[in-house]
Biopython code that builds the backbone (N, CA, C, O; Angstrom):
import numpy as np
from Bio.PDB.StructureBuilder import StructureBuilder

atoms = [
    (1, "MET", "N", (179.594, 55.547, 213.918)),
    (1, "MET", "CA", (178.881, 54.951, 213.072)),
    (1, "MET", "C", (179.689, 54.413, 212.085)),
    (1, "MET", "O", (180.653, 55.077, 211.703)),
    (2, "ASN", "N", (179.402, 53.031, 211.474)),
    (2, "ASN", "CA", (180.026, 52.401, 210.682)),
    (2, "ASN", "C", (179.727, 52.696, 209.200)),
    (2, "ASN", "O", (178.533, 52.642, 208.907)),
    (3, "ARG", "N", (180.539, 52.979, 208.268)),
    (3, "ARG", "CA", (180.348, 53.218, 206.978)),
    (3, "ARG", "C", (179.950, 52.300, 206.091)),
    (3, "ARG", "O", (180.694, 51.320, 206.035)),
    (4, "VAL", "N", (178.843, 52.290, 205.241)),
    (4, "VAL", "CA", (178.501, 51.230, 204.331)),
    (4, "VAL", "C", (178.517, 51.819, 202.977)),
    (4, "VAL", "O", (178.199, 52.982, 202.727)),
    (5, "THR", "N", (178.923, 50.908, 202.094)),
    (5, "THR", "CA", (178.946, 51.336, 200.641)),
    (5, "THR", "C", (178.027, 50.457, 199.984)),
    (5, "THR", "O", (178.012, 49.226, 200.015)),
    (6, "ILE", "N", (177.169, 51.345, 199.311)),
    (6, "ILE", "CA", (176.141, 50.731, 198.291)),
    (6, "ILE", "C", (176.695, 50.801, 196.887)),
    (6, "ILE", "O", (177.154, 51.892, 196.547)),
    (7, "THR", "N", (176.724, 49.787, 196.004)),
    (7, "THR", "CA", (177.475, 49.913, 194.792)),
    (7, "THR", "C", (176.281, 49.608, 193.779)),
    (7, "THR", "O", (175.467, 48.694, 193.911)),
    (8, "LEU", "N", (176.321, 50.450, 192.841)),
    (8, "LEU", "CA", (175.360, 50.369, 191.780)),
    (8, "LEU", "C", (175.962, 49.902, 190.466)),
    (8, "LEU", "O", (176.716, 50.675, 189.876)),
    (9, "ILE", "N", (175.692, 48.696, 189.951)),
    (9, "ILE", "CA", (176.251, 48.227, 188.671)),
    (9, "ILE", "C", (175.037, 48.236, 187.556)),
    (9, "ILE", "O", (173.973, 47.623, 187.650)),
    (10, "GLY", "N", (175.456, 49.070, 186.501)),
    (10, "GLY", "CA", (174.548, 49.419, 185.478)),
    (10, "GLY", "C", (175.218, 49.627, 184.261)),
    (10, "GLY", "O", (176.355, 49.210, 184.041)),
    (11, "LYS", "N", (174.382, 50.402, 183.292)),
    (11, "LYS", "CA", (175.045, 50.609, 182.116)),
    (11, "LYS", "C", (174.483, 51.835, 181.557)),
    (11, "LYS", "O", (173.300, 52.057, 181.817)),
    (12, "PRO", "N", (175.175, 52.737, 180.778)),
    (12, "PRO", "CA", (174.601, 53.925, 180.188)),
    (12, "PRO", "C", (173.281, 53.631, 179.481)),
    (12, "PRO", "O", (173.217, 52.576, 178.850)),
    (13, "GLY", "N", (172.229, 54.434, 179.511)),
    (13, "GLY", "CA", (171.048, 54.370, 178.629)),
    (13, "GLY", "C", (170.019, 53.386, 179.190)),
    (13, "GLY", "O", (168.970, 53.075, 178.626)),
    (14, "CYS", "N", (170.457, 52.933, 180.383)),
    (14, "CYS", "CA", (169.550, 51.973, 181.075)),
    (14, "CYS", "C", (168.505, 52.493, 181.881)),
    (14, "CYS", "O", (168.885, 52.915, 182.973)),
    (15, "HIS", "N", (166.839, 52.610, 181.549)),
    (15, "HIS", "CA", (166.108, 53.322, 182.321)),
    (15, "HIS", "C", (165.928, 52.772, 183.656)),
    (15, "HIS", "O", (165.660, 53.507, 184.607)),
    (16, "LEU", "N", (166.058, 51.545, 183.770)),
    (16, "LEU", "CA", (166.010, 50.664, 185.217)),
    (16, "LEU", "C", (167.171, 51.241, 186.090)),
    (16, "LEU", "O", (167.097, 51.380, 187.311)),
    (17, "CYS", "N", (168.259, 51.562, 185.313)),
    (17, "CYS", "CA", (169.447, 51.922, 186.238)),
    (17, "CYS", "C", (169.100, 53.401, 186.704)),
    (17, "CYS", "O", (169.302, 53.799, 187.852)),
    (18, "ASP", "N", (168.596, 54.111, 185.763)),
    (18, "ASP", "CA", (168.263, 55.466, 186.280)),
    (18, "ASP", "C", (167.405, 55.488, 187.529)),
    (18, "ASP", "O", (167.645, 56.168, 188.526)),
    (19, "ASP", "N", (166.465, 54.739, 187.378)),
    (19, "ASP", "CA", (165.298, 54.461, 188.650)),
    (19, "ASP", "C", (166.204, 53.974, 189.932)),
    (19, "ASP", "O", (166.159, 54.551, 191.018)),
    (20, "ALA", "N", (166.881, 53.043, 189.709)),
    (20, "ALA", "CA", (167.720, 52.548, 190.875)),
    (20, "ALA", "C", (168.794, 53.430, 191.499)),
    (20, "ALA", "O", (169.158, 53.328, 192.670)),
    (21, "ARG", "N", (169.253, 54.279, 190.641)),
    (21, "ARG", "CA", (170.293, 55.308, 190.979)),
    (21, "ARG", "C", (169.478, 56.406, 191.775)),
    (21, "ARG", "O", (170.056, 56.907, 192.739)),
    (22, "ALA", "N", (168.290, 56.802, 191.498)),
    (22, "ALA", "CA", (167.509, 57.589, 192.383)),
    (22, "ALA", "C", (167.189, 57.069, 193.788)),
    (22, "ALA", "O", (167.211, 57.757, 194.809)),
    (23, "VAL", "N", (166.892, 55.781, 193.711)),
    (23, "VAL", "CA", (166.630, 55.305, 194.988)),
    (23, "VAL", "C", (167.921, 54.999, 195.870)),
    (23, "VAL", "O", (167.881, 55.226, 197.079)),
    (24, "VAL", "N", (169.023, 54.502, 195.290)),
    (24, "VAL", "CA", (170.265, 54.360, 195.943)),
    (24, "VAL", "C", (170.780, 55.823, 196.390)),
    (24, "VAL", "O", (171.383, 55.920, 197.459)),
    (25, "GLU", "N", (170.581, 56.825, 195.687)),
    (25, "GLU", "CA", (171.317, 58.084, 196.182)),
    (25, "GLU", "C", (170.432, 58.762, 197.232)),
    (25, "GLU", "O", (170.929, 59.575, 198.011)),
    (26, "ARG", "N", (169.314, 58.491, 197.264)),
    (26, "ARG", "CA", (168.362, 58.916, 198.440)),
    (26, "ARG", "C", (168.534, 58.025, 199.575)),
    (26, "ARG", "O", (168.554, 58.626, 200.649)),
    (27, "VAL", "N", (168.661, 56.803, 199.642)),
    (27, "VAL", "CA", (168.873, 56.122, 200.780)),
    (27, "VAL", "C", (170.197, 56.319, 201.199)),
    (27, "VAL", "O", (170.376, 56.386, 202.415)),
    (28, "ALA", "N", (171.299, 56.442, 200.344)),
    (28, "ALA", "CA", (172.622, 57.039, 200.808)),
    (28, "ALA", "C", (172.730, 58.171, 201.452)),
    (28, "ALA", "O", (173.519, 58.249, 202.394)),
    (29, "ALA", "N", (171.915, 59.314, 201.043)),
    (29, "ALA", "CA", (171.955, 60.425, 201.537)),
    (29, "ALA", "C", (171.279, 60.534, 202.988)),
    (29, "ALA", "O", (171.740, 61.299, 203.836)),
    (30, "ASP", "N", (170.322, 59.842, 203.189)),
    (30, "ASP", "CA", (169.553, 59.691, 204.359)),
    (30, "ASP", "C", (170.207, 58.968, 205.549)),
    (30, "ASP", "O", (169.987, 59.277, 206.720)),
    (31, "LEU", "N", (171.161, 57.823, 205.091)),
    (31, "LEU", "CA", (171.705, 57.120, 205.923)),
    (31, "LEU", "C", (173.145, 57.268, 206.267)),
    (31, "LEU", "O", (173.703, 56.657, 207.179)),
    (32, "GLY", "N", (173.778, 58.247, 205.356)),
    (32, "GLY", "CA", (175.216, 58.389, 205.389)),
    (32, "GLY", "C", (176.046, 57.387, 204.822)),
    (32, "GLY", "O", (177.175, 57.199, 205.274)),
    (33, "ALA", "N", (175.513, 56.610, 203.706)),
    (33, "ALA", "CA", (176.295, 55.518, 203.117)),
    (33, "ALA", "C", (177.137, 56.157, 201.937)),
    (33, "ALA", "O", (176.904, 57.264, 201.452)),
    (34, "VAL", "N", (178.103, 55.337, 201.566)),
    (34, "VAL", "CA", (178.909, 55.793, 200.399)),
    (34, "VAL", "C", (178.272, 55.267, 199.060)),
    (34, "VAL", "O", (177.986, 54.070, 199.070)),
    (35, "VAL", "N", (178.011, 55.954, 197.938)),
    (35, "VAL", "CA", (177.789, 55.144, 196.740)),
    (35, "VAL", "C", (178.925, 55.248, 195.798)),
    (35, "VAL", "O", (179.611, 56.258, 195.645)),
    (36, "GLU", "N", (179.081, 54.022, 195.126)),
    (36, "GLU", "CA", (179.912, 53.527, 194.209)),
    (36, "GLU", "C", (179.061, 53.155, 192.992)),
    (36, "GLU", "O", (178.038, 52.482, 193.118)),
    (37, "GLU", "N", (179.513, 53.618, 191.776)),
    (37, "GLU", "CA", (178.855, 52.950, 190.577)),
    (37, "GLU", "C", (179.753, 52.512, 189.586)),
    (37, "GLU", "O", (180.751, 53.151, 189.252)),
    (38, "ARG", "N", (179.420, 51.465, 189.126)),
    (38, "ARG", "CA", (180.296, 50.599, 188.097)),
    (38, "ARG", "C", (179.482, 50.408, 186.867)),
    (38, "ARG", "O", (178.313, 50.024, 186.898)),
    (39, "ASP", "N", (180.129, 50.683, 185.805)),
    (39, "ASP", "CA", (179.638, 50.514, 184.428)),
    (39, "ASP", "C", (179.925, 49.067, 183.920)),
    (39, "ASP", "O", (181.065, 48.744, 183.588)),
    (40, "ILE", "N", (178.924, 48.243, 183.866)),
    (40, "ILE", "CA", (179.038, 46.908, 183.378)),
    (40, "ILE", "C", (179.684, 46.733, 181.997)),
    (40, "ILE", "O", (180.276, 45.702, 181.678)),
    (41, "THR", "N", (179.541, 47.763, 181.221)),
    (41, "THR", "CA", (180.227, 47.564, 179.763)),
    (41, "THR", "C", (181.597, 47.835, 179.779)),
    (41, "THR", "O", (182.107, 47.754, 178.661)),
    (42, "VAL", "N", (182.505, 48.191, 180.869)),
    (42, "VAL", "CA", (183.764, 48.339, 180.811)),
    (42, "VAL", "C", (184.502, 47.324, 181.691)),
    (42, "VAL", "O", (185.731, 47.340, 181.758)),
    (43, "SER", "N", (183.717, 46.394, 182.401)),
    (43, "SER", "CA", (184.313, 45.355, 183.234)),
    (43, "SER", "C", (183.841, 43.939, 182.607)),
    (43, "SER", "O", (182.663, 43.635, 182.417)),
    (44, "GLU", "N", (184.785, 43.256, 182.364)),
    (44, "GLU", "CA", (184.270, 41.894, 181.892)),
    (44, "GLU", "C", (183.838, 41.069, 183.011)),
    (44, "GLU", "O", (182.885, 40.303, 182.864)),
    (45, "GLU", "N", (184.530, 41.173, 184.241)),
    (45, "GLU", "CA", (184.022, 40.389, 185.400)),
    (45, "GLU", "C", (182.632, 40.842, 185.678)),
    (45, "GLU", "O", (181.800, 39.960, 185.891)),
    (46, "ASP", "N", (182.268, 42.059, 185.707)),
    (46, "ASP", "CA", (180.847, 42.391, 186.244)),
    (46, "ASP", "C", (179.822, 42.064, 184.940)),
    (46, "ASP", "O", (178.654, 41.744, 185.160)),
    (47, "ARG", "N", (180.277, 42.154, 183.756)),
    (47, "ARG", "CA", (179.441, 41.579, 182.603)),
    (47, "ARG", "C", (179.177, 39.993, 182.711)),
    (47, "ARG", "O", (178.061, 39.498, 182.551)),
    (48, "ARG", "N", (180.259, 39.309, 182.980)),
    (48, "ARG", "CA", (179.804, 37.838, 183.166)),
    (48, "ARG", "C", (179.049, 37.542, 184.269)),
    (48, "ARG", "O", (178.190, 36.662, 184.210)),
    (49, "ALA", "N", (179.316, 38.324, 185.520)),
    (49, "ALA", "CA", (178.460, 37.998, 186.687)),
    (49, "ALA", "C", (176.963, 38.416, 186.711)),
    (49, "ALA", "O", (176.063, 37.752, 187.226)),
    (50, "TYR", "N", (176.800, 39.829, 185.966)),
    (50, "TYR", "CA", (175.385, 40.417, 186.383)),
    (50, "TYR", "C", (174.853, 40.944, 185.009)),
    (50, "TYR", "O", (174.062, 41.886, 185.051)),
    (51, "TRP", "N", (175.206, 40.435, 183.817)),
    (51, "TRP", "CA", (174.697, 40.975, 182.582)),
    (51, "TRP", "C", (173.212, 40.897, 182.481)),
    (51, "TRP", "O", (172.571, 41.824, 181.985)),
    (52, "GLU", "N", (172.624, 39.766, 182.961)),
    (52, "GLU", "CA", (171.213, 39.395, 182.755)),
    (52, "GLU", "C", (170.337, 40.090, 183.844)),
    (52, "GLU", "O", (169.106, 40.089, 183.833)),
    (53, "GLN", "N", (171.270, 40.790, 184.960)),
    (53, "GLN", "CA", (170.373, 41.286, 186.188)),
    (53, "GLN", "C", (170.507, 42.761, 186.289)),
    (53, "GLN", "O", (169.950, 43.264, 187.265)),
    (54, "ILE", "N", (171.096, 43.506, 185.525)),
    (54, "ILE", "CA", (171.301, 44.848, 185.825)),
    (54, "ILE", "C", (169.904, 45.584, 185.675)),
    (54, "ILE", "O", (169.040, 45.163, 184.905)),
    (55, "PRO", "N", (169.736, 46.756, 186.495)),
    (55, "PRO", "CA", (170.704, 47.167, 187.420)),
    (55, "PRO", "C", (170.912, 46.288, 188.649)),
    (55, "PRO", "O", (169.925, 45.716, 189.112)),
    (56, "VAL", "N", (172.135, 46.127, 189.232)),
    (56, "VAL", "CA", (172.450, 45.374, 190.558)),
    (56, "VAL", "C", (172.950, 46.273, 191.527)),
    (56, "VAL", "O", (173.738, 47.165, 191.214)),
    (57, "THR", "N", (172.523, 46.088, 192.751)),
    (57, "THR", "CA", (172.996, 46.811, 193.839)),
    (57, "THR", "C", (173.740, 45.842, 194.897)),
    (57, "THR", "O", (173.239, 44.755, 195.185)),
    (58, "LEU", "N", (174.758, 46.209, 195.370)),
    (58, "LEU", "CA", (175.466, 45.519, 196.314)),
    (58, "LEU", "C", (175.641, 46.500, 197.571)),
    (58, "LEU", "O", (175.744, 47.721, 197.451)),
    (59, "VAL", "N", (175.660, 45.822, 198.771)),
    (59, "VAL", "CA", (175.661, 46.370, 199.980)),
    (59, "VAL", "C", (176.899, 45.860, 200.577)),
    (59, "VAL", "O", (176.876, 44.721, 201.043)),
    (60, "ASN", "N", (178.134, 46.651, 200.633)),
    (60, "ASN", "CA", (179.376, 46.272, 201.171)),
    (60, "ASN", "C", (179.852, 44.993, 200.478)),
    (60, "ASN", "O", (180.361, 44.039, 201.066)),
    (61, "GLY", "N", (179.614, 45.087, 199.080)),
    (61, "GLY", "CA", (180.244, 44.139, 198.250)),
    (61, "GLY", "C", (179.404, 42.922, 198.162)),
    (61, "GLY", "O", (179.782, 42.054, 197.374)),
    (62, "VAL", "N", (178.411, 42.738, 198.792)),
    (62, "VAL", "CA", (177.356, 41.493, 198.759)),
    (62, "VAL", "C", (176.256, 41.905, 197.863)),
    (62, "VAL", "O", (175.769, 43.029, 197.986)),
    (63, "GLN", "N", (175.816, 41.050, 196.943)),
    (63, "GLN", "CA", (174.677, 41.338, 196.072)),
    (63, "GLN", "C", (173.434, 41.332, 197.021)),
    (63, "GLN", "O", (173.056, 40.394, 197.723)),
    (64, "HIS", "N", (172.840, 42.657, 196.887)),
    (64, "HIS", "CA", (171.373, 42.786, 197.576)),
    (64, "HIS", "C", (170.223, 42.616, 196.662)),
    (64, "HIS", "O", (169.333, 41.845, 197.021)),
    (65, "ASP", "N", (170.120, 43.231, 195.526)),
    (65, "ASP", "CA", (169.205, 43.139, 194.813)),
    (65, "ASP", "C", (169.420, 43.268, 193.113)),
    (65, "ASP", "O", (170.544, 43.541, 192.692)),
    (66, "PHE", "N", (168.448, 43.088, 192.304)),
    (66, "PHE", "CA", (168.681, 43.359, 190.959)),
    (66, "PHE", "C", (167.450, 43.763, 190.357)),
    (66, "PHE", "O", (166.406, 43.643, 190.998)),
    (67, "TRP", "N", (167.454, 44.322, 188.967)),
    (67, "TRP", "CA", (166.331, 44.828, 188.278)),
    (67, "TRP", "C", (165.737, 45.943, 188.954)),
    (67, "TRP", "O", (165.916, 47.066, 188.482)),
    (68, "ARG", "N", (165.049, 45.789, 190.003)),
    (68, "ARG", "CA", (164.348, 46.872, 190.685)),
    (68, "ARG", "C", (164.892, 46.993, 192.204)),
    (68, "ARG", "O", (165.079, 45.988, 192.890)),
    (69, "VAL", "N", (165.122, 48.247, 192.653)),
    (69, "VAL", "CA", (165.596, 48.377, 193.924)),
    (69, "VAL", "C", (164.271, 48.917, 194.828)),
    (69, "VAL", "O", (163.674, 49.982, 194.669)),
    (70, "ASP", "N", (164.048, 48.071, 195.628)),
    (70, "ASP", "CA", (162.900, 48.345, 196.909)),
    (70, "ASP", "C", (163.629, 49.267, 197.899)),
    (70, "ASP", "O", (164.652, 48.865, 198.452)),
    (71, "GLU", "N", (163.117, 50.528, 198.145)),
    (71, "GLU", "CA", (163.879, 51.451, 199.046)),
    (71, "GLU", "C", (163.742, 50.992, 200.441)),
    (71, "GLU", "O", (164.676, 51.193, 201.217)),
    (72, "ALA", "N", (162.668, 50.393, 200.839)),
    (72, "ALA", "CA", (162.541, 49.961, 202.111)),
    (72, "ALA", "C", (163.594, 48.707, 202.603)),
    (72, "ALA", "O", (164.210, 48.641, 203.667)),
    (73, "ARG", "N", (163.592, 47.807, 201.554)),
    (73, "ARG", "CA", (164.635, 46.751, 201.575)),
    (73, "ARG", "C", (166.036, 47.139, 201.624)),
    (73, "ARG", "O", (166.840, 46.489, 202.293)),
    (74, "LEU", "N", (166.371, 48.168, 200.949)),
    (74, "LEU", "CA", (167.770, 48.708, 200.710)),
    (74, "LEU", "C", (168.023, 49.445, 202.039)),
    (74, "LEU", "O", (169.093, 49.252, 202.617)),
    (75, "ARG", "N", (167.141, 50.242, 202.537)),
    (75, "ARG", "CA", (167.336, 50.939, 203.987)),
    (75, "ARG", "C", (167.566, 49.861, 204.942)),
    (75, "ARG", "O", (168.615, 49.883, 205.586)),
    (76, "ALA", "N", (166.730, 48.926, 205.117)),
    (76, "ALA", "CA", (167.076, 47.970, 206.108)),
    (76, "ALA", "C", (168.499, 47.082, 205.907)),
    (76, "ALA", "O", (169.272, 46.777, 206.815)),
    (77, "ALA", "N", (168.622, 46.789, 204.648)),
    (77, "ALA", "CA", (169.961, 46.140, 204.548)),
    (77, "ALA", "C", (171.297, 47.123, 204.903)),
    (77, "ALA", "O", (172.338, 46.681, 205.390)),
    (78, "VAL", "N", (171.078, 48.435, 204.587)),
    (78, "VAL", "CA", (172.200, 49.339, 204.930)),
    (78, "VAL", "C", (172.345, 49.408, 206.577)),
    (78, "VAL", "O", (173.417, 49.365, 207.179)),
    (79, "LEU", "N", (171.154, 49.512, 207.120)),
    (79, "LEU", "CA", (171.023, 49.683, 208.616)),
    (79, "LEU", "C", (171.632, 48.434, 209.334)),
    (79, "LEU", "O", (172.369, 48.498, 210.317)),
    (80, "ALA", "N", (171.187, 47.191, 208.655)),
    (80, "ALA", "CA", (171.685, 45.993, 209.252)),
    (80, "ALA", "C", (173.055, 45.789, 209.064)),
    (80, "ALA", "O", (173.714, 45.222, 209.936)),
    (81, "SER", "N", (173.701, 46.300, 207.727)),
    (81, "SER", "CA", (174.933, 46.143, 207.462)),
    (81, "SER", "C", (175.811, 46.924, 208.479)),
    (81, "SER", "O", (176.748, 46.371, 209.055)),
    (82, "ARG", "N", (175.454, 48.340, 208.701)),
    (82, "ARG", "CA", (176.078, 49.057, 209.599)),
    (82, "ARG", "C", (176.159, 48.664, 210.907)),
    (82, "ARG", "O", (177.097, 49.032, 211.613)),
    (83, "ALA", "N", (175.169, 47.866, 211.362)),
    (83, "ALA", "CA", (175.181, 47.235, 212.958)),
    (83, "ALA", "C", (176.123, 46.145, 212.922)),
    (83, "ALA", "O", (176.735, 45.913, 213.965)),
    (84, "ASP", "N", (176.348, 45.430, 211.899)),
    (84, "ASP", "CA", (177.047, 44.363, 211.750)),
    (84, "ASP", "C", (178.688, 44.704, 211.759)),
    (84, "ASP", "O", (179.479, 43.784, 211.968)),
    (85, "ARG", "N", (179.066, 45.791, 211.571)),
    (85, "ARG", "CA", (180.547, 46.198, 211.504)),
    (85, "ARG", "C", (181.013, 46.643, 212.820)),
    (85, "ARG", "O", (182.178, 47.011, 212.971)),
]
sb = StructureBuilder()
sb.init_structure("model")
sb.init_model(0)
sb.init_chain("A")
sb.init_seg("    ")
for serial, (resi, resn, name, xyz) in enumerate(atoms, 1):
    if name == "N":
        sb.init_residue(resn, " ", resi, " ")
    sb.init_atom(name, np.array(xyz, "f"), 0.0, 1.0, " ", f" {name:<3s}", serial, name[0])
structure = sb.get_structure()
């Protein structure tokens, strides 16, 4: 099985980020993906790229979603990404 990384870019105190984290963690646990979390307040590069969109999810480094994470879409993206590797 090919390992997939789901990255969540958010910031402390963000309720949408908390909601996204729950979905990301559930999908990752079910599908064996790795979760990486980045705090947008400590990265100028992330701040420039994603400030208006947080929370942002990436699948293997490619932007997947922002604001709200749809669990079914994320599952499909992880499975497709795993198949592509």
